[in-house]
Backbone as CSV, one residue per row, in Angstrom:
resi,resn,N_x,N_y,N_z,CA_x,CA_y,CA_z,C_x,C_y,C_z
1,UNK,0.822,-1.209,0.000,0.000,0.000,0.000,0.852,1.253,0.000
2,UNK,2.008,1.210,0.685,2.858,2.395,0.687,3.328,2.715,-0.733
3,UNK,3.578,1.685,-1.555,3.993,1.924,-2.926,2.877,2.567,-3.738
4,UNK,1.624,2.190,-3.423,0.493,2.837,-4.078,0.479,4.317,-3.751
5,UNK,0.691,4.631,-2.486,0.700,6.035,-2.074,1.801,6.799,-2.785
6,UNK,2.979,6.218,-2.841,4.097,6.897,-3.484,3.835,7.056,-4.980
7,UNK,3.240,6.038,-5.591,2.912,6.142,-7.004,1.937,7.266,-7.280
8,UNK,0.952,7.414,-6.419,-0.013,8.495,-6.565,0.688,9.836,-6.441
9,UNK,1.555,9.949,-5.473,2.268,11.211,-5.269,3.102,11.560,-6.488
10,UNK,3.833,10.593,-7.033,4.699,10.866,-8.178,3.881,11.237,-9.414
11,UNK,2.683,10.686,-9.525,1.877,10.948,-10.704,1.354,12.373,-10.735
12,UNK,0.911,12.872,-9.605,0.145,14.093,-9.663,0.696,15.356,-9.071
13,UNK,1.734,15.294,-8.247,2.155,16.506,-7.549,3.028,17.382,-8.422
14,UNK,2.870,18.675,-8.282,3.698,19.630,-9.013,3.252,19.748,-10.458
15,UNK,4.164,20.144,-11.301,3.870,20.346,-12.724,4.576,19.267,-13.530
16,UNK,3.851,18.219,-13.987,4.505,17.108,-14.674,5.305,17.544,-15.895
17,UNK,4.780,18.457,-16.710,5.506,18.858,-17.907,6.788,19.578,-17.552
18,UNK,6.756,20.380,-16.490,7.959,21.096,-16.071,9.023,20.120,-15.597
19,UNK,8.604,19.053,-14.889,9.577,18.101,-14.386,10.250,17.347,-15.530
20,UNK,9.488,17.075,-16.586,10.076,16.360,-17.721,11.150,17.214,-18.384
21,UNK,10.926,18.515,-18.438,11.863,19.402,-19.114,13.069,19.739,-18.253
22,UNK,12.948,19.579,-16.948,14.034,19.969,-16.050,15.196,18.994,-16.128
23,UNK,16.427,19.449,-15.970,17.562,18.531,-15.844,17.506,17.845,-14.488
24,UNK,18.224,16.718,-14.314,18.180,16.005,-13.043,18.755,16.833,-11.914
25,UNK,18.363,16.450,-10.670,18.790,17.201,-9.505,20.308,17.211,-9.375
26,UNK,20.956,16.105,-9.729,22.415,16.022,-9.571,23.151,16.607,-10.786
27,UNK,22.604,17.639,-11.366,23.219,18.246,-12.548,24.595,18.824,-12.217
28,UNK,25.473,18.852,-13.196,26.777,19.498,-13.015,26.605,21.001,-13.138
29,UNK,27.578,21.732,-12.615,27.504,23.186,-12.687,27.517,23.621,-14.143
30,UNK,26.528,24.387,-14.541,26.442,24.841,-15.918,27.308,26.073,-16.121
31,UNK,27.986,26.124,-17.289,28.800,27.284,-17.582,27.999,28.565,-17.542
32,UNK,26.751,28.511,-18.025,25.903,29.685,-18.010,25.633,30.174,-16.604
33,UNK,25.401,29.264,-15.683,25.181,29.635,-14.288,26.425,30.285,-13.693
34,UNK,27.572,29.674,-13.941,28.820,30.200,-13.370,29.108,31.609,-13.861
35,UNK,28.854,31.830,-15.132,29.080,33.167,-15.684,28.162,34.189,-15.021
36,UNK,26.894,33.815,-14.866,25.945,34.719,-14.219,26.328,34.962,-12.763
37,UNK,26.792,33.925,-12.085,27.180,34.065,-10.676,28.377,35.001,-10.529
38,UNK,29.358,34.834,-11.409,30.531,35.725,-11.353,30.120,37.175,-11.569
39,UNK,29.205,37.380,-12.504,28.722,38.737,-12.746,27.962,39.283,-11.539
40,UNK,27.171,38.424,-10.901,26.461,38.839,-9.679,27.444,39.238,-8.592
41,UNK,28.484,38.433,-8.426,29.472,38.702,-7.389,30.253,39.984,-7.652
42,UNK,30.202,40.435,-8.901,30.855,41.693,-9.258,29.878,42.872,-9.230
43,UNK,28.639,42.596,-8.774,27.675,43.675,-8.602,26.644,43.822,-9.700
44,UNK,26.574,42.870,-10.628,25.615,42.945,-11.724,24.282,42.332,-11.272
45,UNK,23.325,43.168,-10.859,22.039,42.668,-10.361,21.190,42.071,-11.481
46,UNK,21.378,42.525,-12.700,20.621,41.968,-13.818,20.962,40.496,-14.029
47,UNK,22.200,40.130,-13.783,22.608,38.731,-13.934,21.838,37.840,-12.960
48,UNK,21.606,38.332,-11.749,20.850,37.530,-10.791,19.402,37.387,-11.229
49,UNK,18.862,38.410,-11.873,17.494,38.305,-12.382,17.374,37.147,-13.363
50,UNK,18.423,36.938,-14.173,18.410,35.818,-15.106,18.400,34.473,-14.369
51,UNK,19.126,34.390,-13.259,19.114,33.167,-12.456,17.730,32.929,-11.858
52,UNK,17.099,33.992,-11.401,15.743,33.873,-10.843,14.792,33.346,-11.910
53,UNK,14.853,33.924,-13.095,13.959,33.502,-14.170,14.203,32.049,-14.569
54,UNK,15.445,31.605,-14.448,15.786,30.236,-14.832,15.233,29.215,-13.850
55,UNK,15.184,29.557,-12.563,14.862,28.562,-11.549,13.602,28.852,-10.728
56,UNK,12.933,29.955,-10.969,11.813,30.319,-10.102,10.674,29.296,-10.155
57,UNK,10.435,28.691,-11.329,9.360,27.710,-11.431,9.627,26.484,-10.584
58,UNK,10.856,25.998,-10.624,11.210,24.796,-9.859,11.214,25.077,-8.365
59,UNK,11.682,26.244,-7.974,11.714,26.575,-6.555,10.310,26.778,-6.014
60,UNK,9.451,27.395,-6.809,8.062,27.571,-6.376,7.371,26.217,-6.216
61,UNK,7.571,25.299,-7.164,6.957,23.978,-7.071,7.415,23.250,-5.815
62,UNK,8.704,23.329,-5.517,9.232,22.721,-4.296,8.567,23.323,-3.071
63,UNK,8.509,24.642,-2.989,7.923,25.318,-1.828,6.460,24.954,-1.661
64,UNK,5.736,24.903,-2.777,4.310,24.571,-2.719,4.101,23.146,-2.222
65,UNK,4.971,22.234,-2.623,4.859,20.838,-2.191,5.069,20.700,-0.690
66,UNK,6.013,21.449,-0.148,6.333,21.345,1.276,5.344,22.129,2.137
67,UNK,4.953,23.319,1.692,4.092,24.181,2.499,2.619,23.845,2.300
68,UNK,2.241,23.552,1.058,0.850,23.209,0.789,-0.066,24.397,0.618
69,UNK,0.502,25.566,0.402,-0.292,26.783,0.229,0.388,27.633,-0.836
70,UNK,-0.345,27.978,-1.887,0.272,28.664,-3.026,0.808,30.040,-2.666
71,UNK,0.036,30.807,-1.906,0.469,32.157,-1.562,1.717,32.122,-0.676
72,UNK,1.701,31.229,0.320,2.872,31.108,1.184,4.069,30.570,0.403
73,UNK,3.805,29.701,-0.576,4.894,29.171,-1.403,5.553,30.286,-2.207
74,UNK,4.767,31.220,-2.697,5.352,32.370,-3.416,6.243,33.185,-2.483
75,UNK,5.765,33.395,-1.259,6.570,34.135,-0.274,7.863,33.393,0.029
76,UNK,7.760,32.068,0.172,8.943,31.262,0.493,9.948,31.288,-0.653
77,UNK,9.454,31.178,-1.877,10.351,31.218,-3.039,11.064,32.563,-3.117
78,UNK,10.331,33.642,-2.875,10.940,34.973,-2.897,11.994,35.109,-1.811
79,UNK,11.672,34.611,-0.616,12.625,34.681,0.492,13.872,33.855,0.192
80,UNK,13.689,32.708,-0.449,14.836,31.855,-0.788,15.778,32.576,-1.752
81,UNK,15.234,33.255,-2.737,16.082,33.985,-3.687,16.771,35.177,-3.014
82,UNK,16.080,35.830,-2.101,16.692,36.946,-1.375,17.878,36.451,-0.549
83,UNK,17.679,35.333,0.152,18.766,34.775,0.960,19.926,34.325,0.076
84,UNK,19.597,33.725,-1.072,20.649,33.281,-1.983,21.457,34.475,-2.487
85,UNK,20.780,35.545,-2.815,21.472,36.736,-3.325,22.416,37.308,-2.265
86,UNK,21.929,37.354,-1.022,22.747,37.904,0.050,23.940,37.020,0.387
87,UNK,23.816,35.730,0.114,24.898,34.790,0.451,25.714,34.386,-0.767
88,UNK,25.470,35.018,-1.906,26.101,34.582,-3.147,27.624,34.692,-3.106
89,UNK,28.135,35.600,-2.300,29.596,35.736,-2.193,30.235,34.500,-1.572
90,UNK,29.400,33.667,-0.898,29.915,32.458,-0.264,29.881,31.254,-1.199
91,UNK,29.188,31.381,-2.332,29.060,30.247,-3.248,30.404,29.936,-3.895
92,UNK,30.845,28.677,-3.775,32.162,28.276,-4.265,32.100,27.194,-5.345
93,UNK,30.913,26.931,-5.874,30.744,25.972,-6.975,31.156,24.547,-6.607
94,UNK,31.060,24.189,-5.321,31.308,22.805,-4.936,30.147,21.910,-5.342
95,UNK,28.986,22.506,-5.556,27.826,21.824,-6.118,27.255,22.750,-7.176
96,UNK,26.228,22.300,-7.888,25.593,23.187,-8.849,24.892,24.324,-8.107
97,UNK,24.701,25.423,-8.799,23.992,26.549,-8.188,22.590,26.129,-7.776
98,UNK,21.944,25.316,-8.621,20.575,24.907,-8.289,20.540,24.072,-7.011
99,UNK,21.484,23.150,-6.843,21.516,22.338,-5.616,21.702,23.223,-4.396
100,UNK,22.577,24.201,-4.488,22.811,25.155,-3.397,21.546,25.956,-3.114
101,UNK,20.908,26.469,-4.163,19.667,27.231,-4.014,18.552,26.346,-3.467
102,UNK,18.529,25.102,-3.927,17.514,24.136,-3.515,17.544,23.921,-2.001
103,UNK,18.747,23.813,-1.446,18.861,23.613,-0.001,18.336,24.824,0.760
104,UNK,18.639,26.007,0.258,18.123,27.223,0.896,16.609,27.229,0.844
105,UNK,16.047,26.933,-0.316,14.592,26.964,-0.496,13.897,25.898,0.350
106,UNK,14.511,24.738,0.461,13.916,23.677,1.269,13.795,24.106,2.729
107,UNK,14.849,24.678,3.261,14.820,25.075,4.668,13.904,26.264,4.914
108,UNK,13.851,27.214,3.980,12.902,28.317,4.105,11.471,27.778,4.085
109,UNK,11.192,26.869,3.178,9.852,26.299,3.050,9.474,25.486,4.282
110,UNK,10.415,24.715,4.796,10.138,23.891,5.973,9.846,24.764,7.182
111,UNK,10.627,25.822,7.377,10.377,26.731,8.500,9.001,27.380,8.382
112,UNK,8.639,27.782,7.164,7.332,28.407,6.959,6.205,27.396,7.179
113,UNK,6.419,26.163,6.733,5.411,25.118,6.920,5.197,24.822,8.401
114,UNK,6.268,24.819,9.171,6.148,24.562,10.604,5.370,25.670,11.307
115,UNK,5.613,26.907,10.906,4.853,28.028,11.481,3.383,27.929,11.101
116,UNK,3.119,27.610,9.848,1.744,27.493,9.381,1.040,26.327,10.055
117,UNK,1.769,25.231,10.288,1.180,24.041,10.901,0.702,24.326,12.315
118,UNK,1.383,25.220,13.010,0.967,25.569,14.369,-0.336,26.364,14.374
119,UNK,-0.637,27.030,13.268,-1.871,27.812,13.188,-3.041,26.976,12.690
120,UNK,-2.736,25.884,12.025,-3.767,25.100,11.338,-4.240,23.956,12.221
121,UNK,-5.545,23.806,12.351,-6.109,22.679,13.087,-5.925,21.406,12.277
122,UNK,-5.673,20.300,12.976,-5.562,19.024,12.284,-6.934,18.591,11.773
123,UNK,-7.006,18.243,10.492,-8.255,17.824,9.881,-8.084,16.409,9.368
124,UNK,-9.034,15.542,9.699,-8.932,14.154,9.275,-9.271,14.031,7.799
125,UNK,-8.829,12.936,7.212,-9.158,12.672,5.824,-10.665,12.500,5.653
126,UNK,-11.314,11.878,6.632,-12.771,11.719,6.562,-13.454,13.072,6.471
127,UNK,-12.990,14.024,7.273,-13.592,15.359,7.252,-13.374,16.030,5.908
128,UNK,-12.192,15.865,5.344,-11.905,16.456,4.041,-12.772,15.829,2.950
129,UNK,-13.003,14.529,3.069,-13.821,13.858,2.074,-15.267,14.329,2.170
130,UNK,-15.749,14.507,3.399,-17.100,15.001,3.589,-17.274,16.390,3.012
131,UNK,-16.203,17.201,3.078,-16.243,18.552,2.509,-15.976,18.534,1.009
132,UNK,-15.849,17.306,0.446,-15.596,17.118,-0.984,-14.274,17.747,-1.422
133,UNK,-13.282,17.736,-0.515,-11.959,18.220,-0.869,-11.079,17.096,-1.403
134,UNK,-11.565,15.854,-1.299,-10.829,14.710,-1.832,-11.774,13.857,-2.663
135,UNK,-11.359,13.518,-3.862,-12.147,12.670,-4.747,-11.454,11.318,-4.885
136,UNK,-12.086,10.256,-4.368,-11.462,8.931,-4.455,-11.352,8.465,-5.902
137,UNK,-12.309,8.869,-6.742,-12.256,8.458,-8.142,-11.007,9.016,-8.816
138,UNK,-10.695,10.275,-8.557,-9.528,10.887,-9.170,-8.236,10.260,-8.647
139,UNK,-8.256,9.837,-7.382,-7.048,9.294,-6.779,-6.621,7.973,-7.407
140,UNK,-7.551,7.051,-7.569,-7.164,5.668,-7.823,-7.449,5.178,-9.239
141,UNK,-7.931,6.050,-10.106,-8.079,5.650,-11.495,-6.716,5.288,-12.074
142,UNK,-6.666,4.232,-12.858,-5.382,3.775,-13.389,-4.966,4.527,-14.650
143,UNK,-5.927,5.185,-15.338,-5.570,5.921,-16.540,-5.015,7.295,-16.179
144,UNK,-4.255,7.854,-17.077,-3.659,9.164,-16.858,-4.727,10.249,-16.964
145,UNK,-4.556,11.379,-16.257,-5.482,12.507,-16.432,-5.520,12.934,-17.891
146,UNK,-6.718,13.206,-18.386,-6.874,13.476,-19.810,-6.657,14.932,-20.186
147,UNK,-6.773,15.846,-19.238,-6.661,17.263,-19.570,-6.141,18.040,-18.373
148,UNK,-5.933,19.319,-18.549,-5.364,20.161,-17.492,-6.264,20.204,-16.268
149,UNK,-7.569,20.215,-16.466,-8.495,20.274,-15.327,-8.353,19.035,-14.465
150,UNK,-8.274,17.853,-15.096,-8.108,16.613,-14.341,-6.757,16.575,-13.641
151,UNK,-5.708,17.069,-14.306,-4.382,17.077,-13.676,-4.367,17.998,-12.463
152,UNK,-4.985,19.156,-12.578,-5.048,20.083,-11.451,-5.852,19.481,-10.308
153,UNK,-6.953,18.813,-10.651,-7.794,18.180,-9.629,-7.012,17.115,-8.875
154,UNK,-6.289,16.278,-9.622,-5.488,15.228,-8.996,-4.391,15.838,-8.134
155,UNK,-3.712,16.851,-8.655,-2.641,17.493,-7.902,-3.163,18.087,-6.592
156,UNK,-4.329,18.716,-6.646,-4.916,19.306,-5.438,-5.282,18.247,-4.422
157,UNK,-5.795,17.093,-4.905,-6.117,15.991,-4.004,-4.875,15.469,-3.307
158,UNK,-3.806,15.319,-4.072,-2.553,14.808,-3.507,-1.984,15.786,-2.488
159,UNK,-2.026,17.076,-2.816,-1.503,18.063,-1.885,-2.305,18.067,-0.590
160,UNK,-3.608,17.816,-0.680,-4.450,17.751,0.515,-4.001,16.626,1.436
161,UNK,-3.678,15.469,0.847,-3.193,14.356,1.663,-1.811,14.670,2.230
162,UNK,-0.934,15.253,1.426,0.391,15.623,1.931,0.279,16.586,3.104
163,UNK,-0.698,17.485,3.052,-0.856,18.472,4.116,-1.270,17.841,5.436
164,UNK,-1.752,16.602,5.384,-2.108,15.915,6.620,-0.867,15.407,7.360
165,UNK,0.278,15.370,6.667,1.534,14.990,7.316,2.116,16.196,8.042
166,UNK,2.951,15.922,9.025,3.678,17.011,9.670,4.666,17.608,8.679
167,UNK,5.069,18.853,8.847,6.030,19.449,7.901,7.311,18.636,7.749
168,UNK,7.860,18.111,8.847,9.087,17.322,8.770,8.897,16.070,7.911
169,UNK,7.770,15.392,8.112,7.493,14.185,7.346,7.173,14.524,5.890
170,UNK,6.455,15.600,5.687,6.120,16.031,4.329,7.393,16.341,3.541
171,UNK,8.330,16.982,4.196,9.563,17.377,3.510,10.354,16.163,3.032
172,UNK,10.490,15.132,3.868,11.289,13.976,3.445,10.591,13.209,2.322
173,UNK,9.259,13.155,2.339,8.536,12.497,1.246,8.753,13.251,-0.060
174,UNK,8.645,14.568,-0.010,8.839,15.381,-1.211,10.260,15.205,-1.747
175,UNK,11.247,15.279,-0.871,12.645,15.207,-1.311,13.017,13.819,-1.814
176,UNK,12.531,12.776,-1.148,12.922,11.407,-1.525,12.096,10.883,-2.685
177,UNK,10.785,10.979,-2.589,9.926,10.278,-3.526,9.476,11.130,-4.710
178,UNK,9.609,12.421,-4.605,9.258,13.277,-5.734,10.487,13.871,-6.402
179,UNK,11.499,14.219,-5.610,12.719,14.821,-6.165,13.848,13.812,-6.357
180,UNK,13.633,12.556,-5.929,14.603,11.475,-6.134,15.961,11.763,-5.496
181,UNK,15.969,12.445,-4.378,17.218,12.686,-3.664,17.599,11.456,-2.855
182,UNK,18.877,11.242,-2.683,19.343,10.152,-1.835,19.154,10.540,-0.368
183,UNK,19.214,9.555,0.500,19.073,9.842,1.933,20.217,10.726,2.422
184,UNK,21.405,10.535,1.848,22.546,11.374,2.230,22.308,12.825,1.836
185,UNK,21.765,13.033,0.633,21.479,14.395,0.172,20.403,15.047,1.028
186,UNK,19.384,14.268,1.392,18.319,14.808,2.237,18.874,15.217,3.594
187,UNK,19.745,14.370,4.154,20.337,14.676,5.452,21.124,15.987,5.404
188,UNK,21.886,16.189,4.326,22.640,17.433,4.175,21.708,18.624,4.000
189,UNK,20.659,18.435,3.211,19.718,19.523,2.942,18.991,19.952,4.207
190,UNK,18.561,18.974,5.007,17.786,19.267,6.213,18.658,19.413,7.455
191,UNK,19.965,19.216,7.276,20.906,19.348,8.392,20.533,18.411,9.547
192,UNK,20.356,17.136,9.200,20.039,16.129,10.205,20.786,14.849,9.846
193,UNK,20.691,13.841,10.689,21.402,12.591,10.438,20.642,11.724,9.440
194,UNK,21.364,10.776,8.826,20.723,9.843,7.905,19.701,8.996,8.666
195,UNK,20.012,8.661,9.902,19.070,7.895,10.718,17.760,8.638,10.910
196,UNK,17.846,9.941,11.103,16.634,10.752,11.252,15.833,10.757,9.955
197,UNK,16.527,10.848,8.830,15.850,10.816,7.534,15.107,9.489,7.363
198,UNK,15.780,8.378,7.659,15.167,7.058,7.516,13.941,6.932,8.410
199,UNK,14.053,7.417,9.638,12.944,7.328,10.583,11.749,8.145,10.115
200,UNK,12.009,9.379,9.681,10.916,10.248,9.225,10.258,9.682,7.977
201,UNK,11.072,9.156,7.069,10.523,8.624,5.832,9.658,7.396,6.097
202,UNK,10.115,6.534,6.996,9.347,5.349,7.336,8.002,5.731,7.969
203,UNK,8.038,6.668,8.879,6.800,7.090,9.541,5.864,7.806,8.577
204,UNK,6.432,8.614,7.685,5.608,9.339,6.721,4.909,8.369,5.774
205,UNK,5.634,7.375,5.286,5.029,6.404,4.373,3.962,5.574,5.084
206,UNK,4.225,5.242,6.345,3.218,4.495,7.108,1.956,5.337,7.300
207,UNK,2.137,6.621,7.556,0.978,7.492,7.734,0.212,7.648,6.428
208,UNK,0.936,7.767,5.311,0.264,7.833,4.018,-0.546,6.560,3.756
209,UNK,0.028,5.435,4.110,-0.680,4.159,3.945,-1.962,4.160,4.766
210,UNK,-1.869,4.604,6.017,-3.042,4.615,6.883,-4.091,5.617,6.402
211,UNK,-3.624,6.741,5.834,-4.555,7.756,5.343,-5.284,7.299,4.079
212,UNK,-4.543,6.622,3.193,-5.104,6.281,1.899,-5.851,4.954,1.878
213,UNK,-5.561,4.064,2.814,-6.201,2.747,2.804,-7.727,2.828,2.862
214,UNK,-8.323,3.592,3.781,-9.793,3.662,3.795,-10.370,4.221,2.497
215,UNK,-9.685,5.207,1.919,-10.165,5.771,0.660,-10.081,4.746,-0.459
216,UNK,-8.997,3.976,-0.473,-8.809,2.965,-1.505,-9.863,1.868,-1.377
217,UNK,-10.113,1.415,-0.153,-11.111,0.371,0.058,-12.491,0.844,-0.378
218,UNK,-12.810,2.091,-0.059,-14.113,2.637,-0.453,-14.231,2.711,-1.968
219,UNK,-13.147,3.149,-2.602,-13.161,3.247,-4.068,-13.347,1.870,-4.727
220,UNK,-12.673,0.840,-4.173,-12.780,-0.503,-4.728,-14.210,-1.021,-4.617
221,UNK,-14.879,-0.703,-3.530,-16.256,-1.146,-3.335,-17.204,-0.537,-4.357
222,UNK,-16.887,0.700,-4.795,-17.753,1.393,-5.750,-17.492,0.974,-7.189
223,UNK,-16.311,0.422,-7.445,-15.950,0.048,-8.795,-16.819,-1.119,-9.296
224,UNK,-17.187,-1.117,-10.568,-17.955,-2.229,-11.139,-17.156,-3.527,-11.040
225,UNK,-17.836,-4.585,-10.692,-17.170,-5.889,-10.567,-16.965,-6.519,-11.935
């Protein structure tokens, strides 16, 4: 069942077309990025604008996945770029610029998600289903979404389930199962031990299984025999 949950998450979260076009997370430092960074370090603010335009979509998608709120995700993405700009003199190209920026954005998003989580009442999946915020049909259909409306609907359903996880657990699921990061990379990004990553990931997947199992059973009962 945990694999079903992960499969659902990979299918619908974020912008599928954008992910197909993006280079892999472990990309090498691009010459274009390095040139822009050198210009930024010499005081060329326009060069940094080009970096923002290159990566703002990916950073926003990451923030939205972790925070679960579009408006707050925009704020988090903006804050991540501001912090990156202020710290750009420290960038030494030991990793790609995107990986460095990604770590900043992840931690900004996680901090914002934790603050938001303290304000938000815990809502059960049953309550969300009663409010028609989750559609079991959209979740478990085996065919791909046929149009943008169906893709958005599926993505919103998935984000609703992700929001039921704690921010710490949500972050490791996003980084491991959606961004394909290794446990070592996640540990470095979140500044925690690999053991902590393994523990959070195990608990998050178990919680996803428990959240989705009743919905899956209900959907199976409604399906034609």
